[in-house]
C-alpha positions in Angstrom: -13.5 32.9 16.4 -13.5 30.9 19.6 -15.4 33.5 21.6 -18.0 34.0 18.8 -18.5 30.2 18.2 -21.9 29.9 20.0 -23.2 32.9 18.3 -22.3 31.6 14.8 -23.8 28.1 15.7 -27.1 29.7 16.7 -27.3 32.0 13.7 -26.6 29.2 11.2 -29.0 26.8 12.9 -31.7 29.4 12.8 -31.0 30.0 9.1 -31.2 26.3 8.4 -34.6 26.0 10.2 -35.9 29.1 8.4 -35.0 27.5 5.1 -37.0 24.4 6.0 -40.0 26.5 7.0 -39.7 28.4 3.7 -39.6 25.2 1.7 -42.7 23.9 3.4 -44.5 27.2 2.6 -43.4 27.1 -1.0 -44.5 23.4 -1.4 -47.9 24.2 -0.1 -48.3 26.8 -2.9 -47.5 24.4 -5.7 -50.3 23.3 -8.0 -51.9 19.9 -7.8 -50.1 17.2 -9.7 -46.6 18.6 -9.2 -45.6 15.3 -7.6 -46.0 13.4 -10.8 -43.1 15.2 -12.4 -40.8 14.5 -9.4 -41.8 11.0 -8.3 -44.5 8.3 -8.3 -47.8 9.5 -6.8 -48.1 6.4 -4.7 -44.7 6.8 -3.2 -44.1 10.5 -2.6 -45.8 12.7 -0.2 -45.3 16.2 1.1 -44.5 14.8 4.5 -41.8 12.7 3.1 -40.2 15.6 1.3 -40.3 17.8 4.4 -38.9 14.9 6.5 -36.0 14.4 4.1 -35.3 18.1 3.7 -35.4 18.5 7.5 -32.9 15.7 7.8 -30.5 17.4 5.4 -31.0 20.8 7.0 -30.2 19.3 10.4 -27.1 17.6 9.0 -25.9 20.9 7.5 -26.5 22.7 10.8 -24.7 20.0 12.7 -21.7 20.2 10.4 -21.6 24.0 10.8 -21.8 23.6 14.5 -19.0 21.0 14.5 -16.8 23.3 12.5 -17.0 26.1 15.1 -16.8 23.7 18.0 -13.6 22.2 16.5 -12.0 25.7 16.4 -13.2 26.4 19.9 -11.4 23.3 21.1 -8.3 24.2 19.2 -8.3 27.7 20.8 -8.8 26.1 24.3 -5.9 23.8 23.7 -3.7 26.8 22.9 -4.9 28.6 26.0 -4.2 25.5 28.1 -0.7 25.1 26.7 0.0 28.8 27.4 -1.2 28.4 31.0 1.0 25.3 31.5 4.0 27.1 30.0 4.1 25.2 26.7 3.4 28.2 24.5 5.4 28.7 21.3 7.9 31.5 21.1 7.2 34.4 18.7 9.4 35.9 16.1 8.8 39.5 14.9 10.4 42.3 13.0 10.8 45.4 15.2 12.3 47.6 12.6 13.1 47.2 8.9 16.6 48.1 7.5 17.3 51.7 6.7 20.3 53.9 6.3 23.3 52.3 8.0 21.3 49.9 10.2 20.0 46.3 9.5 16.6 45.2 10.4 16.1 44.3 14.1 14.3 41.1 15.1 12.9 40.0 18.4 12.3 36.5 19.8 10.0 36.3 22.8 9.9 33.1 24.7 6.4 32.2 26.0 7.6 28.7 27.0 8.9 27.6 30.4 11.8 25.9 28.7 14.8 27.7 27.3 14.9 28.4 23.5 18.2 27.5 22.0 19.2 29.1 18.7 21.4 26.9 16.6 21.4 28.2 13.0 20.5 31.2 10.9 20.3 31.5 7.1 18.7 33.2 4.1 16.8 31.3 1.4 16.1 32.8 -2.0 15.4 31.7 -5.6 18.0 34.3 -6.7 21.5 34.9 -5.7 21.6 36.7 -2.3 24.3 37.5 0.2 24.8 35.3 3.2 24.9 36.8 6.7 28.2 36.6 8.5 27.2 37.2 12.1 24.2 37.2 14.3 24.6 40.1 16.7 22.7 40.6 19.9 21.1 44.1 20.1 21.8 45.7 23.5 18.8 45.5 25.9 18.2 46.4 29.5 17.8 42.7 30.5 21.1 41.0 31.2 22.0 37.5 30.0 19.1 37.3 27.5 21.5 35.5 25.2 24.8 34.0 26.2 27.3 36.2 24.4 26.9 39.1 22.0 28.1 37.9 18.6 27.6 34.6 16.8 29.6 33.7 13.8 27.6 32.1 11.0 29.2 29.3 9.1 28.7 28.6 5.4 26.0 26.0 6.2 24.2 28.5 8.6 25.3 27.0 11.9 26.1 29.4 14.7 29.5 29.3 16.3 27.8 28.9 19.7 24.2 28.3 20.6 22.3 31.3 21.8 19.7 30.9 24.5 16.6 32.8 25.4 15.6 31.7 29.0 12.2 30.2 29.7 9.3 32.1 31.2 9.3 30.7 34.7 8.2 33.8 36.7 4.6 34.2 35.5 4.2 37.4 37.6 6.7 39.1 35.3 6.8 39.4 31.6 8.4 36.8 29.3 12.1 37.2 28.3 12.9 38.4 24.8 16.0 38.8 22.7 16.6 41.4 20.0 19.2 40.9 17.3 20.3 41.8 13.8 22.4 40.3 11.0 25.9 41.6 10.2 27.2 41.2 6.7 30.8 42.2 7.7 33.2 39.3 8.3 35.2 39.2 11.5 38.4 41.2 11.2 37.2 43.2 8.2 36.0 46.8 8.0 34.0 46.6 4.8 30.9 44.7 3.9 29.8 43.1 0.6 27.9 45.1 -2.0 24.5 44.0 -3.2 23.6 44.5 -6.8 19.9 43.4 -6.9 17.1 43.7 -4.5 15.5 40.3 -4.2 13.1 38.5 -1.9 14.6 36.3 0.7 13.3 34.0 3.5 15.0 34.6 6.8 15.2 31.3 8.8 16.2 30.9 12.4 16.5 27.3 13.6 16.0 26.6 17.3 15.0 23.9 19.8 13.8 23.7 23.4 15.9 22.3 26.2 14.7 19.3 28.0 13.1 16.1 26.7 12.0 17.6 23.3 15.1 18.2 21.1 12.9 18.6 18.0 14.2 21.3 15.7 11.9 24.1 14.9 12.2 27.2 12.7 11.2 30.9 12.7 10.5 32.0 9.1 9.7 35.4 7.6 9.9 36.6 4.0 11.1 40.1 3.2 13.1 42.0 0.6 16.8 42.6 1.0 16.2 46.3 0.9 14.1 45.8 4.1 16.7 43.6 5.7 20.1 45.0 5.1 21.5 48.6 5.4 21.0 50.7 2.3 24.7 51.4 2.1 25.3 47.8 0.9 23.5 48.5 -2.3 25.6 49.9 -5.1 
């Protein structure tokens, strides 16, 4: 929308002015005496009507223009933040669960600061299984996350905080981390069985290193059948 803002402003301004001209033409075609039904003859003229209507039309055009300018400024702020290395990391689903594999997620860090993962949990209105471990999916980039496996406690906290390094080398691409959830407890060979396919919200809590320890969250809604291996159903 930011790139097309000037075009939209011009179009809507032209439409507003066209409406004013159309109103003037229609008023000129009205029969004599029409003013008496709308206002007092000694205090109402065509010029006054046109002036008032033009003012409202200009106000509407200005509001439309302000709307698009506001979005342009918001887009410019995002671009400025990105250029300064203050962009927000992204969270995406690379592959949904199938067969014996869980869904694979990717975190891409567009910020110059390190992203620190601290908790992972599922939220649902129905009974749903809790993930036992957060497992790093092997990638070609070393040390994307410190360690390979993170135990998940009952309250969702990770046994150790995983890190996705910041994007400092702007000549290269941003660093990303791919991972999946395991429903097998450490030291056990079998996973739980799921009876019902329900919708859950996957939540990953994280924060940036540095002066801003504010907790943030990645959130995505999906069904259990899209999240966990199909072998867990039964």
